[in-house]
C-alpha positions in Angstrom: 0.0 0.0 0.0 2.8 2.4 0.9 4.6 1.5 -2.3 1.4 2.3 -4.2 1.1 5.7 -2.6 4.7 6.4 -3.3 4.3 5.4 -7.0 1.2 7.6 -7.3 3.1 10.5 -5.8 6.0 10.0 -8.2 3.6 9.8 -11.2 1.9 13.0 -10.0 5.2 14.7 -9.6 6.4 13.5 -13.0 3.5 15.2 -14.8 4.6 18.4 -16.5 2.1 21.3 -17.3 2.9 23.2 -20.5 1.1 26.2 -21.9 1.6 28.1 -25.1 0.3 29.6 -28.3 0.3 28.3 -31.9 0.5 30.8 -34.8 1.3 31.0 -38.5 4.3 32.6 -40.1 2.7 36.1 -39.8 1.9 35.7 -36.1 -1.8 35.1 -36.6 -3.3 32.5 -34.1 -4.3 29.2 -35.5 -7.4 27.7 -33.7 -8.3 24.0 -33.8 -4.7 22.7 -33.7 -4.4 19.2 -32.2 -1.7 19.3 -29.5 -0.7 16.0 -28.0 2.2 14.1 -26.4 3.7 11.7 -28.8 3.0 8.1 -28.1 0.3 8.8 -25.5 -3.4 9.8 -25.5 -2.7 13.0 -23.6 -3.8 16.0 -25.7 -5.5 19.3 -26.1 -6.8 21.7 -28.8 -6.0 25.3 -29.4 -8.7 27.9 -28.8 -9.7 30.9 -30.9 -6.6 32.7 -29.7 -4.4 29.8 -30.6 -3.7 29.1 -26.9 -3.5 25.6 -25.3 -2.6 23.9 -22.0 -1.4 20.4 -21.7 -0.3 18.0 -19.0 2.6 16.1 -20.4 3.9 12.8 -18.9 7.3 14.3 -18.1 9.5 17.4 -18.7 11.3 15.8 -21.7 8.2 14.7 -23.6 7.8 15.3 -27.4 4.8 17.4 -28.2 3.1 17.1 -31.6 1.2 19.9 -33.3 -1.1 18.9 -36.2 -3.8 20.7 -38.2 -5.1 20.5 -41.7 -3.2 22.8 -44.1 0.0 23.0 -42.1 3.0 20.8 -41.8 2.9 18.6 -38.7 5.6 19.7 -36.2 7.2 17.9 -33.3 8.9 19.8 -30.5 10.8 18.4 -27.4 9.9 20.1 -24.2 13.4 19.9 -22.7 12.0 21.1 -19.3 10.1 24.1 -20.7 6.7 25.1 -19.3 5.9 27.6 -22.1 6.0 26.5 -25.7 5.1 29.0 -28.5 5.1 27.4 -31.9 4.9 28.8 -35.5 3.5 26.3 -38.0 4.5 26.3 -41.6 1.7 26.0 -44.2 2.0 22.8 -46.2 2.1 24.9 -49.3 5.2 26.7 -48.2 7.0 24.0 -46.3 9.6 23.5 -49.1 12.1 26.3 -49.2 12.1 28.4 -52.4 8.8 27.2 -53.9 6.1 29.8 -54.2 2.5 29.3 -53.3 0.7 29.2 -56.6 -1.4 32.3 -57.0 0.9 34.5 -55.0 4.5 35.4 -55.6 5.0 36.4 -51.9 7.3 34.0 -50.1 5.7 35.1 -46.8 2.1 34.2 -47.6 0.5 30.9 -46.6 -2.3 29.2 -48.5 -4.9 30.4 -45.9 -3.9 34.0 -46.5 -4.2 34.2 -50.3 -7.0 36.2 -51.8 -7.9 33.4 -54.2 -9.1 29.8 -53.6 -6.3 27.2 -53.6 -6.6 23.5 -53.0 -3.6 21.7 -51.5 -3.6 17.9 -52.3 -0.9 16.1 -50.3 -0.3 13.4 -52.9 2.2 11.5 -50.8 -0.5 10.9 -48.2 -3.5 10.4 -50.5 -1.9 7.6 -52.6 -1.7 5.5 -49.5 -5.4 5.2 -49.2 -6.9 5.2 -52.8 -6.9 2.8 -55.7 -6.1 5.2 -58.5 -2.5 5.0 -59.6 -2.3 7.6 -62.4 -2.4 11.3 -61.6 -5.4 12.1 -63.8 -7.7 9.6 -62.1 -6.3 10.3 -58.6 -7.2 14.0 -59.0 -10.6 13.2 -60.6 -11.8 11.5 -57.4 -10.1 14.0 -55.0 -10.6 17.5 -56.4 -14.3 18.4 -57.2 -13.4 21.1 -59.7 -11.1 18.7 -61.6 -12.8 16.5 -64.3 -11.2 13.8 -66.4 -12.7 11.2 -68.7 -10.9 8.0 -69.6 -11.7 7.7 -73.3 -12.3 4.8 -75.7 -12.6 4.7 -79.4 -11.1 8.2 -79.6 -7.8 7.6 -81.4 -5.0 9.4 -79.5 -7.2 10.4 -76.6 -7.5 6.7 -75.6 -3.8 7.0 -74.6 -3.9 10.5 -73.0 -6.8 11.4 -70.7 -8.2 14.9 -71.4 -8.7 16.8 -68.2 -10.4 20.1 -67.3 -10.7 22.5 -64.4 -14.1 24.1 -63.6 -15.5 22.5 -66.7 -13.4 24.6 -69.2 -11.1 23.3 -71.9 -8.1 21.0 -71.2 -5.9 23.7 -72.7 -7.4 26.5 -70.5 -5.6 25.2 -67.4 -1.9 26.0 -67.0 0.3 23.3 -65.4 3.5 24.2 -63.5 6.1 22.0 -61.9 7.9 23.6 -59.0 6.4 26.9 -60.2 7.8 26.5 -63.8 5.7 26.2 -66.9 5.2 22.6 -68.1 5.1 21.8 -71.8 1.8 20.5 -73.3 1.1 17.3 -75.1 1.5 17.2 -78.9 -1.9 15.6 -79.2 -5.0 17.6 -80.2 -8.2 15.9 -79.1 -10.4 15.2 -82.1 -12.9 12.4 -82.0 -15.5 11.5 -79.4 -13.7 13.3 -76.6 -14.4 15.9 -74.0 -12.3 18.9 -74.9 -12.7 18.2 -78.6 -10.5 20.5 -80.6 -8.3 21.2 -77.6 -4.7 20.4 -76.7 -3.7 19.9 -73.1 -1.0 18.8 -70.7 -0.4 15.1 -70.1 -0.4 14.8 -66.3 0.1 11.1 -66.4 3.7 11.6 -67.6 4.4 12.7 -64.0 4.6 9.8 -61.5 2.6 10.3 -58.4 5.4 8.8 -56.3 7.6 11.8 -57.2 5.0 14.4 -56.0 4.9 15.9 -52.5 1.7 17.9 -53.1 -0.4 19.5 -55.8 -1.6 23.1 -55.5 -4.7 23.9 -57.5 -5.4 27.6 -58.0 -9.1 27.8 -58.9 -9.0 31.3 -60.4 -8.1 32.9 -63.6 -4.4 33.8 -63.6 -3.3 34.7 -67.1 -2.2 38.1 -65.8 0.2 36.4 -63.4 1.4 33.3 -65.4 0.4 33.9 -69.0 -1.4 32.0 -71.6 -3.5 28.9 -70.7 -4.4 30.0 -67.2 -8.0 31.0 -67.9 -9.5 28.3 -65.8 -6.7 28.2 -63.2 -3.3 26.8 -62.5 -2.1 23.3 -61.3 1.3 23.5 -59.6 3.0 20.2 -59.0 5.6 20.3 -56.2 8.1 17.5 -56.4 9.5 15.7 -53.3 12.6 17.1 -51.7 12.9 14.6 -48.8 16.3 13.1 -47.9 15.0 10.6 -45.3 15.8 7.3 -47.1 14.1 5.0 -49.6 10.4 4.5 -50.1 9.0 1.8 -52.4 5.5 0.8 -53.3 4.1 -2.4 -54.9 0.6 -1.9 -56.2 -1.8 -4.4 -57.8 -5.5 -4.6 -58.7 -8.1 -6.1 -60.9 -11.8 -5.4 -61.7 -14.6 -7.6 -60.5 -14.9 -9.0 -64.1 -11.4 -10.2 -64.0 -9.9 -7.7 -66.5 -8.2 -4.3 -66.3 -5.4 -5.7 -64.1 -3.0 -3.0 -62.8 0.6 -3.5 -61.6 2.6 -0.6 -60.3 6.1 -0.5 -58.9 7.8 2.7 -57.8 10.7 3.8 -55.7 11.7 7.2 -54.3 15.1 7.9 -52.7 16.5 11.2 -51.5 19.9 12.0 -50.1 21.7 15.2 -49.0 24.4 17.0 -50.9 26.6 19.2 -48.8 25.0 21.7 -46.4 21.4 22.2 -47.3 21.5 20.5 -50.7 19.7 17.4 -51.9 18.7 15.2 -54.8 15.5 13.2 -54.8 14.9 10.6 -57.5 11.8 8.6 -58.4 11.4 5.6 -60.8 8.0 4.3 -61.7 6.5 1.4 -63.7 2.8 1.1 -64.4 1.0 -1.6 -66.4 -2.7 -1.3 -67.1 -4.6 -4.1 -68.8 -7.5 -3.8 -71.1 -11.1 -3.9 -70.0 -14.0 -4.9 -72.3 -17.6 -3.8 -71.6 -18.9 -4.4 -75.1 -22.1 -6.4 -75.6 -21.8 -9.9 -77.1 -22.5 -9.8 -80.9 -23.7 -13.4 -80.7 -26.5 -12.3 -78.4 -27.7 -9.1 -80.1 -26.4 -9.4 -83.7 -23.6 -7.6 -85.5 -25.8 -4.7 -86.6 -26.3 -3.7 -83.0 -22.7 -3.9 -81.8 -20.3 -1.5 -83.5 -17.4 -2.8 -81.4 -16.5 -6.3 -80.2 -14.0 -4.6 -77.8 -15.1 -1.5 -75.8 -13.1 -0.4 -72.8 -9.8 0.9 -71.5 -6.7 0.7 -73.6 -3.8 -1.4 -72.6 -1.0 0.9 -71.3 2.6 0.3 -70.2 4.3 3.3 -68.7 7.9 3.8 -67.7 8.8 7.1 -65.8 11.7 8.7 -63.9 11.9 12.1 -62.3 14.4 14.0 -60.2 14.5 17.1 -58.1 17.7 18.6 -56.9 19.1 21.7 -55.1 22.8 22.5 -54.5 24.0 25.5 -52.5 26.8 27.5 -54.2 27.1 30.4 -51.7 25.6 31.5 -48.4 22.5 33.0 -50.2 22.6 31.3 -53.6 21.9 27.8 -55.0 21.6 25.9 -58.2 18.5 23.8 -58.7 17.2 21.4 -61.3 14.4 19.0 -61.9 13.2 17.0 -64.9 11.8 13.7 -66.1 11.6 10.9 -68.6 8.5 9.1 -69.6 7.9 6.4 -72.2 4.4 5.0 -72.8 3.3 2.2 -75.0 -0.5 2.0 -75.6 -2.8 -0.4 -77.5 -6.4 0.6 -78.0 -9.1 -1.1 -80.1 -10.9 0.8 -82.8 -14.4 0.0 -84.2 -14.9 -3.5 -85.5 -14.9 -4.3 -89.2 -17.1 -7.4 -89.4 -16.6 -10.2 -92.0 -19.2 -8.7 -94.5 -17.9 -5.2 -94.2 -16.8 -3.5 -97.5 -13.6 -2.5 -95.7 -12.7 -6.1 -95.0 -10.8 -8.5 -97.2 -12.2 -12.0 -96.2 -9.2 -13.8 -97.3 -7.1 -12.0 -94.7 -9.8 -11.8 -92.0 -12.5 -14.4 -92.5 -14.2 -13.3 -89.3 -13.6 -9.6 -89.7 -11.1 -7.7 -87.6 -10.6 -5.2 -84.8 -7.9 -2.7 -85.7 -5.5 -1.8 -82.9 -4.2 1.7 -82.6 -0.8 1.5 -81.0 1.0 4.5 -79.5 4.6 5.1 -78.6 4.6 8.4 -76.6 7.9 9.8 -75.5 8.1 12.8 -73.0 11.3 14.5 -71.8 11.8 17.6 -69.7 14.6 19.4 -67.8 14.7 22.6 -65.8 17.8 24.3 -64.5 18.1 27.5 -62.6 20.0 29.7 -60.2 18.3 31.6 -57.4 19.5 33.6 -54.4 19.4 36.9 -52.7 20.9 40.0 -54.2 20.7 43.4 -52.4 17.5 42.3 -50.6 15.8 40.9 -53.7 15.1 37.2 -54.3 16.3 36.5 -57.8 15.5 33.4 -59.9 17.0 32.8 -63.4 15.6 29.6 -65.0 15.5 27.7 -68.3 13.0 24.9 -68.8 12.8 22.6 -71.8 10.2 19.9 -72.6 9.3 17.8 -75.6 6.4 15.4 -76.3 6.4 13.0 -79.2 3.4 10.8 -80.3 4.1 8.0 -82.8 1.2 5.9 -84.2 1.2 2.4 -85.5 -1.8 0.4 -86.6 -1.9 -3.4 -86.1 -4.4 -6.2 -87.0 -5.6 -3.9 -89.8 -5.3 -3.6 -93.6 -5.5 -1.2 -96.6 -8.5 -2.6 -98.4 -7.4 -0.9 -101.7 -4.4 -3.3 -101.7 -6.7 -6.3 -101.6 -4.9 -9.6 -100.6 -1.5 -7.9 -100.9 -2.2 -5.6 -98.0 0.1 -5.7 -94.9 -1.6 -6.0 -91.6 0.6 -3.5 -89.7 1.5 0.0 -90.7 3.6 2.9 -89.4 1.0 5.8 -89.4 3.4 8.7 -88.5 2.6 11.2 -85.8 3.5 14.5 -84.3 5.7 16.2 -81.6 5.7 19.5 -79.7 8.8 21.0 -78.0 8.9 24.1 -75.8 11.7 26.1 -74.2 11.1 28.8 -71.6 13.8 31.1 -70.1 12.8 33.4 -67.3 14.2 36.0 -64.9 12.2 36.7 -61.8 12.6 39.2 -58.9 10.7 39.2 -55.6 11.0 41.3 -52.5 9.0 41.8 -49.3 9.3 45.4 -47.9 8.4 45.2 -44.2 8.2 48.9 -43.6 6.0 49.8 -46.6 2.4 50.2 -45.4 1.6 49.0 -41.9 2.1 45.3 -42.5 4.4 45.3 -45.5 4.4 45.1 -49.3 5.5 42.4 -51.7 6.7 43.4 -55.1 7.5 40.9 -57.9 8.4 41.4 -61.6 10.1 39.5 -64.3 10.2 38.4 -67.9 9.9 35.1 -69.8 10.9 34.2 -73.4 9.4 31.0 -74.9 10.0 29.2 -78.1 7.7 26.4 -79.4 8.0 24.0 -82.3 5.3 21.7 -83.7 5.9 18.9 -86.2 3.8 16.3 -88.1 5.7 13.4 -89.6 4.3 11.1 -92.3 3.6 7.4 -92.0 4.5 4.8 -94.6 2.8 4.9 -98.0 0.4 2.0 -97.4 -1.0 3.7 -94.3 -2.6 6.5 -96.3 -2.6 5.8 -100.1 -5.5 4.8 -102.3 -4.4 2.1 -104.7 -7.6 1.9 -106.8 -9.0 -1.5 -106.2 -12.8 -1.7 -106.7 -15.9 -3.9 -106.7 -18.8 -3.9 -109.2 -22.0 -3.7 -107.2 -25.6 -3.9 -108.6 -27.7 -0.7 -107.9 -31.4 -0.2 -107.3 -31.9 0.8 -111.0 -30.7 -2.5 -112.4 -27.3 -1.2 -113.3 -23.8 -1.7 -111.9 -21.9 0.7 -109.7 -18.2 0.8 -109.3 -17.4 0.9 -105.6 -13.8 1.7 -104.8 -12.1 0.1 -101.8 -11.3 2.2 -98.7 -7.8 3.6 -98.7 -5.3 3.7 -95.8 -4.9 1.7 -92.7 -8.3 0.9 -91.2 -8.8 2.3 -87.7 -6.4 5.1 -88.1 -5.2 6.4 -91.6 -1.6 7.5 -91.6 -0.3 11.0 -92.1 0.6 11.8 -95.7 3.7 13.7 -96.9 1.3 16.6 -97.7 0.3 16.8 -94.0 3.9 17.3 -92.8 4.5 20.3 -90.7 7.5 21.9 -89.1 6.5 25.3 -87.6 7.8 27.4 -84.8 6.9 30.6 -82.9 8.3 32.8 -80.1 6.6 34.6 -77.2 7.9 37.3 -74.9 6.2 38.0 -71.6 6.7 40.8 -69.1 4.9 41.0 -65.8 4.6 43.0 -62.5 2.9 41.8 -59.4 2.2 43.6 -56.0 0.6 42.6 -52.8 -0.1 45.4 -50.3 -0.9 44.6 -46.7 -2.7 47.6 -45.3 -3.1 45.9 -42.0 -2.9 42.4 -40.6 -6.6 42.0 -41.7 -6.7 43.7 -45.1 -4.6 43.2 -48.3 -5.0 44.1 -51.9 -3.1 42.4 -54.8 -2.6 43.7 -58.3 -0.9 42.1 -61.3 -0.3 43.0 -65.0 1.2 41.1 -67.9 2.2 42.0 -71.4 2.8 39.2 -74.0 3.8 39.3 -77.6 3.5 36.3 -80.0 5.3 36.6 -83.3 2.5 34.9 -85.1 -0.6 36.8 -84.0 0.3 39.8 -82.0 0.2 41.3 -78.5 -2.0 41.2 -75.4 -2.2 43.0 -72.1 -4.1 41.5 -69.1 -4.6 42.5 -65.5 -5.9 41.3 -62.2 -7.1 42.8 -58.9 -7.6 40.7 -55.7 -8.3 41.4 -52.1 -8.7 39.7 -48.7 -10.3 41.1 -45.6 -10.3 39.3 -42.3 -13.1 40.3 -40.0 -11.8 38.0 -37.2 -9.6 34.9 -36.9 -12.8 32.9 -37.6 -14.0 34.7 -40.8 -12.4 36.3 -43.8 -13.7 37.4 -47.2 -11.8 37.3 -50.5 -12.3 38.1 -54.1 -10.7 38.9 -57.5 -11.4 40.1 -61.0 -9.2 39.7 -63.9 -8.9 39.5 -67.7 -7.2 36.5 -69.4 -6.3 35.0 -72.7 -5.2 31.8 -74.3 -3.1 31.8 -77.4 -4.2 29.2 -80.1 -1.8 26.3 -79.8 0.5 25.4 -82.7 -1.4 22.2 -83.1 -4.7 24.1 -83.5 -3.1 26.4 -86.1 -1.2 23.7 -88.1 -2.7 20.3 -87.5 -4.1 18.7 -90.6 -4.8 15.2 -91.8 -6.2 13.7 -95.0 -8.6 10.8 -95.7 -8.6 9.7 -99.3 -11.6 8.3 -101.2 -11.9 7.3 -104.8 -15.1 8.4 -106.5 -15.8 7.3 -110.1 -12.1 6.6 -110.6 -11.0 10.0 -109.2 -9.1 10.5 -106.0 -11.0 12.8 -103.7 -9.6 14.3 -100.5 -11.4 14.4 -97.1 -9.6 17.1 -95.2 -9.2 18.2 -91.6 -7.3 21.2 -93.0 -5.0 23.6 -91.2 -6.6 26.9 -90.2 -4.9 29.0 -92.9 -5.0 26.7 -96.0 -6.2 27.3 -99.5 -9.6 25.9 -98.7 -10.2 27.9 -95.5 -9.2 31.1 -97.3 -11.6 30.4 -100.1 -14.3 29.8 -97.5 -13.5 33.1 -95.8 -12.4 31.6 -92.5 -10.4 34.1 -90.4 -7.0 33.2 -88.9 -7.1 31.9 -85.4 -6.9 34.5 -82.7 -6.5 34.4 -78.9 -9.4 33.4 -76.7 -10.2 36.3 -74.3 -11.7 35.9 -70.9 -13.0 37.8 -67.9 -12.9 36.1 -64.5 -14.5 37.1 -61.3 -14.7 35.4 -57.9 -16.0 36.1 -54.5 -15.7 33.9 -51.4 -15.2 33.4 -47.7 -13.1 31.4 -45.4 -14.2 30.5 -41.9 -12.9 28.6 -38.9 -16.1 28.9 -36.7 -15.0 26.2 -34.2 -11.8 24.2 -33.3 -11.0 21.8 -36.1 -13.7 23.1 -38.4 -12.8 24.9 -41.7 -15.2 26.2 -44.3 -14.5 27.8 -47.7 -17.1 28.9 -50.2 -16.1 30.6 -53.5 -18.4 31.7 -56.3 -17.0 32.3 -59.8 -17.9 33.7 -63.2 -15.9 33.1 -66.3 -16.8 34.6 -69.7 -14.7 33.5 -72.7 -14.9 35.1 -76.1 -13.8 33.5 -79.3 -13.4 29.9 -78.0 -11.6 27.7 -80.6 -13.6 24.7 -81.8 -13.3 22.1 -84.5 -16.2 22.3 -87.0 -18.3 19.5 -88.3 -17.9 18.0 -91.8 -18.8 20.4 -94.7 -19.8 18.7 -98.0 -21.3 19.6 -101.3 -24.5 18.0 -100.1 -25.0 19.7 -96.7 -23.5 23.1 -97.9 -24.3 23.4 -101.6 -23.3 27.1 -101.6 -19.6 26.0 -101.3 -19.9 23.0 -103.8 -18.1 24.9 -106.6 -15.2 25.8 -104.2 -14.9 22.2 -103.0 -15.0 20.9 -106.6 -12.3 23.2 -107.8 -10.0 22.1 -104.9 -10.9 18.4 -105.5 -12.2 18.1 -101.9 -15.3 16.1 -100.9 -15.3 16.8 -97.1 -13.6 19.5 -95.1 -13.5 20.6 -91.5 -11.2 23.1 -89.7 -10.4 24.9 -86.4 -12.0 28.3 -85.9 -12.9 30.9 -83.2 -16.7 30.2 -83.3 -18.0 30.3 -79.8 -18.5 32.5 -76.7 -19.3 30.9 -73.4 -20.3 31.9 -69.8 -19.6 29.7 -66.8 -21.2 30.4 -63.4 -20.2 28.2 -60.5 -19.6 27.6 -56.9 -16.9 25.7 -55.0 -17.5 24.7 -51.3 -15.2 22.8 -49.0 -16.0 21.9 -45.4 -13.4 20.1 -43.3 -13.6 18.9 -39.7 -10.8 17.1 -37.9 -10.7 16.0 -34.3 -8.3 14.0 -32.1 -10.2 12.1 -29.5 -9.0 10.8 -26.3 -7.0 7.5 -26.6 -5.3 8.7 -29.8 -8.2 8.4 -32.3 -7.9 10.8 -35.2 -10.9 11.5 -37.4 -11.2 13.8 -40.4 -14.3 14.5 -42.5 -14.2 16.5 -45.7 -17.2 17.6 -47.8 -16.2 19.2 -51.1 -18.5 20.2 -53.9 -18.4 22.0 -57.3 -21.5 23.4 -59.0 -21.4 24.5 -62.6 -23.6 26.1 -65.2 -22.2 26.6 -68.7 -24.0 28.6 -71.3 -23.0 28.8 -74.9 -23.7 31.8 -77.1 -24.5 32.3 -80.8 -22.2 30.5 -83.3 -19.9 32.9 -85.3 -19.3 31.7 -88.8 -17.7 33.0 -92.0 -19.9 34.8 -94.4 -20.0 32.0 -96.9 -21.2 29.5 -94.2 -23.5 31.8 -92.3 -26.5 29.6 -92.9 -24.7 26.5 -91.7 -24.3 27.1 -88.0 -25.7 23.6 -87.3 -22.6 22.2 -89.0 -20.1 24.8 -87.8 -21.0 23.8 -84.2 -23.9 21.4 -83.9 -26.3 20.9 -81.0 -24.6 17.5 -80.6 -21.2 19.0 -80.2 -22.7 21.5 -77.8 -23.9 18.7 -75.6 -20.4 17.3 -75.4 -19.0 20.7 -74.5 -21.6 21.2 -71.8 -21.0 17.7 -70.4 -17.4 18.8 -69.8 -18.9 21.1 -67.1 -21.3 18.8 -65.3 -23.8 20.5 -63.1 -22.2 19.2 -59.9 -19.7 16.9 -58.4 -19.8 16.2 -54.6 -17.2 14.4 -52.6 -17.5 13.2 -49.0 -14.3 11.7 -47.5 -14.1 10.1 -44.0 -10.7 9.3 -42.7 -10.0 7.5 -39.4 -6.7 6.6 -37.8 -5.8 4.9 -34.6 -2.3 3.6 -33.9 -1.2 1.3 -36.7 -4.7 1.2 -38.2 -6.3 3.5 -40.7 -9.4 3.5 -42.9 -10.7 5.8 -45.6 -14.3 5.9 -46.9 -15.2 8.1 -49.8 -18.4 8.9 -51.6 -18.4 10.8 -54.9 -21.7 11.9 -56.5 -21.5 12.5 -60.3 -24.4 14.5 -61.6 -26.8 13.8 -64.4 -25.7 14.8 -67.9 -27.2 14.8 -71.4 -25.4 13.8 -74.6 -27.0 14.0 -78.0 -26.7 10.7 -79.9 -26.5 10.1 -83.7 -30.3 10.1 -84.0 -30.1 13.7 -82.5 -32.0 12.4 -79.4 -30.6 13.1 -76.0 -29.3 10.1 -74.0 -29.7 10.8 -70.3 -27.0 9.5 -68.0 -28.5 9.6 -64.5 -26.6 10.8 -61.4 -24.6 8.1 -59.7 -22.8 7.7 -56.3 -19.5 5.9 -56.4 -18.2 4.5 -53.1 -14.5 3.8 -52.4 -13.2 2.0 -49.3 -9.6 1.2 -48.1 -8.2 -0.2 -44.9 -4.5 0.1 -44.0 -2.3 -1.5 -41.3 1.3 -0.8 -40.3 2.7 -4.3 -40.0 6.1 -3.1 -38.7 7.4 0.5 -38.7 8.9 0.0 -42.2 6.0 -1.9 -43.8 2.4 -0.8 -44.4 -0.3 -2.8 -46.2 -3.4 -1.3 -47.7 -6.4 -3.2 -49.3 -9.5 -1.7 -50.7 -12.1 -1.3 -53.5 -13.0 1.5 -55.8 -16.6 1.6 -56.9 -17.4 -0.9 -54.1 -21.0 -1.4 -55.1 -20.3 -2.0 -58.8 -22.2 1.0 -60.1 -22.4 1.5 -63.8 -23.7 4.4 -66.0 -27.1 4.4 -67.6 -27.2 2.0 -70.6 -27.9 3.3 -74.2 -28.0 2.0 -77.7 -24.4 1.3 -78.8 -25.1 2.0 -82.5 -26.0 5.6 -81.6 -23.4 6.6 -79.1 -20.2 8.5 -80.1 -17.9 5.9 -78.7 -19.8 2.8 -80.0 -20.5 1.4 -76.6 -23.5 1.0 -74.4 -22.0 3.8 -72.2 -20.3 7.0 -73.2 -16.9 7.6 -71.4 -18.1 9.5 -68.3 -16.3 10.9 -65.3 -17.3 8.0 -63.1 -15.9 5.4 -65.5 -17.6 2.3 -66.8 -15.5 -0.6 -65.5 -17.4 -1.4 -62.3 -15.7 -2.5 -59.1 -11.9 -2.5 -58.9 -10.1 -4.3 -56.1 -6.6 -3.2 -55.1 -3.8 -3.8 -52.7 -0.6 -1.9 -51.9 2.5 -2.8 -49.9 4.7 0.2 -48.9 8.2 -0.1 -47.6 10.2 2.7 -46.0 13.9 2.3 -45.1 
């Protein structure tokens, strides 16, 4: 009994009371921070003033500070009774990397006047089944939309992605704050973002990424062309704490679509404060097939025997490095290598099809479009402090090359002599950007300081199309004699070129370049600790279409630590891509013995000049946003942001013009020996009105139970204006941009997407439950009737366990309840399947498992 009393007294004496305050880098208090002793259940939460009091087990305990949006910090007491801590925002935790949307190095994400999402990729990938970056973001960020395509040529191999429902090329992508080159692919057939180019996010392995910052606001005045919808900044890992490897595997409930992923990340120090972090990544994705069985419904009702995801094999490597060269200067570099091999099925040619040669394919054939996509990038820079200014000089180069092959196919005009595999040619885009940037924070200008930034960038771009082998495109003149309805005989010529994907001809070859010079200035003025105004302006000149000036004003006003308002208004622009200006391809037909061309012609060709089509010009935008941020209670965070985006002169790809549907241009087509023509043009004005809302609540319960709930939603309403045509085609607006194409454009901005994520952690155990509601959309089919795809809720679940400190195992299911889109008639859909490619996907349940090792 005496011993028990003595032990109780010793325990009581050992307890150590500690008080303190938690603030951000400006000194503002942070409420709702979980403060607890490491390895115990003893904890507290900061109040509205950021204050806390905690009884620790002993005077040398380690205290952990954790709250959403800031880097977790651990501090040893070392006998202290008072502990004041300043937390670093997760978006500024890596030295030298700006928060996207602000060039101030002193501003955290919670203090910016525009909405920014921070996605900690390194954490999220441990609890979700998606392995590639596009699909991972699709299910995490409500304003981000990506459709995995099928039957869409090159888009089967590169997923088009959008922000706030705008075009894939209206979102600028940065890596470590530097402009990322775009893909060389222009989306053409059956895709969201038809007629757009975009950035291939899947060339960047998720294992190399620390976090992703999504600026949901127009930023062309800050970052230049392509930032109408916003900016995605990918921040690479800079850790030097050893080796991390992951082994991923998964398969659908139908036994196809197998995924195998292997990646490794290793970082080590170089000198004092330097590092290099390297990632290697391999990902294999098997095909899925959700086509109906022709034997059950008949060939006439099944355009494709294979309908589903393409096979994909992806090899990637990235590095991120920084080496100090002086006390206040360093050299930095990052870059990557990506090689992708894809194989996608095109529409079926059945045995009796005129495009089939039965002696080669007695049962018909399914052409396979094969892609070899190479992507390379390197960025090198020097930054440091010079006379109080942060100076950054950088050069970034990137190139994307897309090479097509077509297998299990034929050129019907060669009859039995046709090969079954062709080199179909392809295209490539390279981009080099050199920039010089200056930033400085003046503490004594205005009550709370002023940040000034200015700089210049010079960019060169080159776009090429290279031809395929002759047999992939040429018409060789073979024909059949077919009885007609009048009792006579018609001569029907065999289809030319490789079936599934005709090759590029020598006449399509392009090698075009352009230059761009940009100059910007940016200021943020802190009139008090509660009120700031930002202003930015940018001048750009392109050598091929001229100059543009854009500006932006923003503000943030904090009424109290629990409530702040923010807003912005800006003008923006997007220069037409080189692919939109120069892309062209030719399909050859033989009519009555005469070779006739079907053209997707370049914007300024002979035929477009004859038709009076104007040269492509920049898309112009006006953006406005207004929102609030609130922390009404400990652990509870609310942001609501409304936005309006008006875009003038959007670039679209027209429909097919022929002598039959546009007889007024029949003489022009006949003179040029053209039967069908389409082209890119500035034909459309759009308005988008939307709302983003994010509510997050996190709580650490007694006993060490951590719980986080996040409700995130995006609401969109896209309106399209009148169609602007050339004078010769003024009566053909239905072909220039049809109601059917309009439905696909509007579907890129679905009315809403709502995401509820519940995350629970206790000791070595964690679980993640996610519900994503995809709203109803309407797509016009080939009968000009609207197919309705009803709203669906997709449920994802994962469970993880730390087997030993160095090994974690996660198992789970995406689309747990096997939810599919609404079924429709496959002969009338754009993709030739019973479902169109939708955001939610059409593969059903996917089971996955992941083993992670950390050494």
